[in-house]
N, C-alpha and C positions, 0 to 999 in steps of 0.2 A: 203222680204227676203234679208238678208244681204249677201254681197260678202264674200268669204272665206278670211281668214287672208293672205294667200299666194297671192291672187289676189290684195288685198289692198296694201301689202308691195311691190309687183312688180310695181304697178302703182306709188306709192310714190317714189321709187327709180328711176324709169324711168323719172319721171318729174324732179327730182333733177338733174339727169345727163344731161337732156336737157337744164338745166339752168332756168327752170320755177319755180316760186313761187307756193306754194300749199296753197290755202286759206283754213283755218280751217273750215269755214262755208260750203264751197263747198264740201270739203272732207266728212264732216259729212252727208250732204244731199245726195251726190253721192252714198255713201255706206250704208246709213241708220243705222249708228252706234251712240253710245253715246260718250260723251267727254272722259269718262273713257277708252273706247275701243281705241279711238284715242291716248290717252296718252300711253296705252300699246303697240300700234303699233309703235309709235315713239321710245319708250324705246327699243323695240326689234330691230328696225332698227339701232339705235345707237350702240347697242351691236355688231351687225353683221358688221357694218362699221369699227369697230376697226380692224377687220381681213381683210375684203374685200377692203376697201378704207381708209387706215389709215390717209391719208391727208385730208379726207373729213369729215366735221362736219355738223350736222343738227342744224340750229339755228331758233328760233322763233322770229318774229317781232311783238310786241304788237301793235305798231303803225299801221301796215298793216294787222294784224290778219292772218299772213301767215308764212309758213315754207320755208326755202331756204337752199341751200348748201353753205357752206363756205369752201374754200380750204386753207390749210396751205401749203406754199411753202417750199420745201426742196431742198437742193443742193446735187447733186450726184458727188462724186469725184471718179475718176478712177486713176489707177497707171500712166497712160499717163499724167495726169494733174500735177503730182508731179515732172515730169522731167523738 
């Protein structure tokens, strides 16, 4: 029996936020899903990240066969900084 999509996405997001890489092979085995389902999960997660974590991107390393989070740095300016 496969885990629900919600459980899979929560696991994926949790691991990314901890700074862990997510092995494609391990993820497929852990949840008993196909590569197509994994691609759908990653696609949905990426869509949600644009709203939830706009500075976080999900990247795949072919060399390692795993997903990881990549953060884009942004500078925040306040009115105090302009003085």
